[in-house]
C-alpha positions as CSV (number, residue, x, y, z in Angstrom):
1,M,0.0,0.0,0.0
2,T,1.4,3.4,-0.9
3,L,0.9,6.8,0.6
4,P,-1.0,9.1,-1.7
5,F,0.5,12.5,-2.4
6,A,-2.8,14.1,-1.3
7,D,-2.3,12.5,2.2
8,A,1.2,13.9,2.4
9,R,0.0,17.3,1.3
10,T,-2.6,17.2,4.1
11,L,0.0,16.3,6.7
12,V,2.4,19.0,5.6
13,D,-0.3,21.6,5.5
14,D,-1.5,20.7,9.1
15,A,2.1,20.7,10.3
16,R,2.7,24.1,8.8
17,A,-0.4,25.5,10.4
18,R,0.7,24.1,13.8
19,G,4.2,25.6,13.3
20,E,2.6,29.0,12.7
21,Q,0.5,28.7,15.9
22,L,3.7,27.9,17.8
23,G,5.6,30.8,16.1
24,K,8.1,28.3,14.7
25,A,9.4,28.1,11.1
26,L,9.4,24.3,10.5
27,S,10.5,22.0,7.8
28,V,8.3,18.9,7.2
29,A,9.2,15.8,5.3
30,V,7.0,12.9,4.3
31,V,8.4,9.6,2.8
32,D,6.8,6.4,1.6
33,Y,7.3,3.0,3.3
34,G,10.6,2.5,1.6
35,G,11.9,5.9,2.7
36,F,11.5,7.6,-0.7
37,V,10.6,11.3,-0.7
38,V,6.9,12.1,-1.2
39,L,7.1,15.7,-0.1
40,V,9.5,18.0,1.7
41,E,8.6,21.6,2.6
42,R,10.5,24.4,4.3
43,M,8.6,27.2,5.8
44,D,9.8,30.8,5.2
45,G,12.4,31.5,7.8
46,A,13.2,27.9,8.7
47,R,16.9,27.3,9.3
48,P,18.8,25.9,6.3
49,M,19.5,22.4,7.8
50,T,16.0,21.7,8.9
51,P,14.8,20.1,5.7
52,T,17.6,17.6,5.8
53,I,17.0,16.9,9.5
54,A,13.2,16.5,8.8
55,L,14.0,14.1,6.0
56,S,16.3,12.0,8.1
57,K,13.6,11.8,10.8
58,A,11.0,10.7,8.3
59,Y,13.3,8.2,6.6
60,S,14.3,6.7,10.0
61,A,10.7,6.4,11.1
62,A,9.7,4.7,7.9
63,V,12.5,2.2,7.4
64,M,12.9,1.3,11.1
65,Q,9.1,1.1,11.4
66,R,9.1,2.9,14.8
67,P,8.9,6.6,15.8
68,T,12.4,7.9,16.1
69,Y,12.3,8.6,19.8
70,M,11.9,4.8,20.3
71,L,15.4,4.3,18.7
72,E,17.1,6.1,21.6
73,G,17.5,2.9,23.6
74,W,19.2,1.1,20.7
75,R,21.5,4.1,20.1
76,N,22.5,4.2,23.8
77,S,22.9,0.5,24.3
78,D,25.0,-0.2,21.2
79,P,26.3,3.1,19.8
80,V,28.9,1.6,17.5
81,F,26.5,-0.7,15.7
82,F,23.8,2.0,15.7
83,T,26.3,4.4,14.0
84,Q,27.3,1.8,11.4
85,V,23.7,0.9,10.5
86,G,22.8,4.6,10.6
87,R,25.1,5.3,7.6
88,M,23.9,2.4,5.4
89,G,20.7,3.7,3.9
90,Q,19.7,6.6,1.7
91,H,19.7,9.0,4.7
92,P,21.1,8.8,8.2
93,I,19.1,6.9,10.8
94,V,18.5,9.3,13.7
95,A,17.2,8.6,17.2
96,T,15.5,11.8,18.4
97,K,12.1,13.3,18.8
98,G,10.2,14.5,15.8
99,G,10.0,11.5,13.5
100,Y,6.9,9.3,13.3
101,T,6.0,6.2,11.4
102,L,2.9,6.5,9.2
103,K,0.8,3.5,10.1
104,R,-2.9,3.0,9.5
105,D,-4.8,-0.2,10.4
106,G,-1.5,-1.9,11.2
107,V,0.1,-1.2,7.7
108,I,3.3,0.9,7.5
109,L,2.8,3.6,4.8
110,G,5.8,5.8,5.4
111,G,7.3,8.4,7.8
112,L,6.8,12.0,8.9
113,G,9.6,14.2,10.0
114,I,9.4,17.6,11.6
115,S,12.4,19.9,12.4
116,G,12.7,23.5,13.5
117,G,11.2,23.6,16.9
118,S,12.6,22.1,20.1
119,P,12.6,18.3,20.2
120,D,9.5,18.3,22.3
121,E,7.7,20.7,19.9
122,D,8.7,18.7,16.9
123,Q,7.4,15.6,18.6
124,R,4.1,17.2,19.7
125,V,3.5,18.5,16.1
126,C,4.1,15.0,14.7
127,Q,1.7,13.4,17.1
128,D,-1.0,16.0,16.8
129,V,-0.9,16.0,13.0
130,L,-1.0,12.2,12.8
131,Q,-3.8,11.9,15.4
132,A,-5.9,14.4,13.4
133,A,-5.3,12.5,10.2
134,G,-6.3,9.1,11.8
135,F,-2.9,7.4,11.8
136,D,-2.0,4.9,14.5
137,L,0.2,6.2,17.3
138,D,0.8,3.0,19.2
139,F,3.9,0.9,18.5
140,P,5.4,-2.1,20.3
141,E,8.5,-1.5,22.3
142,W,11.6,-1.5,20.2
143,A,13.7,-4.6,20.9
144,G,16.9,-2.5,21.2
145,A,15.4,-0.7,24.2
146,R,15.5,-3.8,26.3
147,K,18.6,-4.6,28.3
148,P,20.1,-8.1,27.7
149,N,19.7,-10.6,30.6
């Protein structure tokens, strides 16, 4: 199942409106389930690196099939391996707030990445946009977050 461009446009428009409400110039990226770009948009005044960061967040959420904040345990428990894997794909894998997997009815459709606010603001915008659009926000715990016995 693919993510229609119209859905990506809706997500980006909602994120932009929420950024304006916060007084933040955001960049927003949407990718399909394989991490390929569907739409990237940089609001007027957004810092130059924010589109690249948003794209890495969206890519990470799509290909790792978990929101990016869930990857922090893996990064912290095995930083060398995380760094090696993080360089393998089309974009870096990042473990931070502001990247969310696009999942509907249990099917992974892609990823959404937000950059330009604080980590908590980026995360909140992601969650609010996805909740408003009817995407799933619940994901099983990432295996890398568990400590070995």
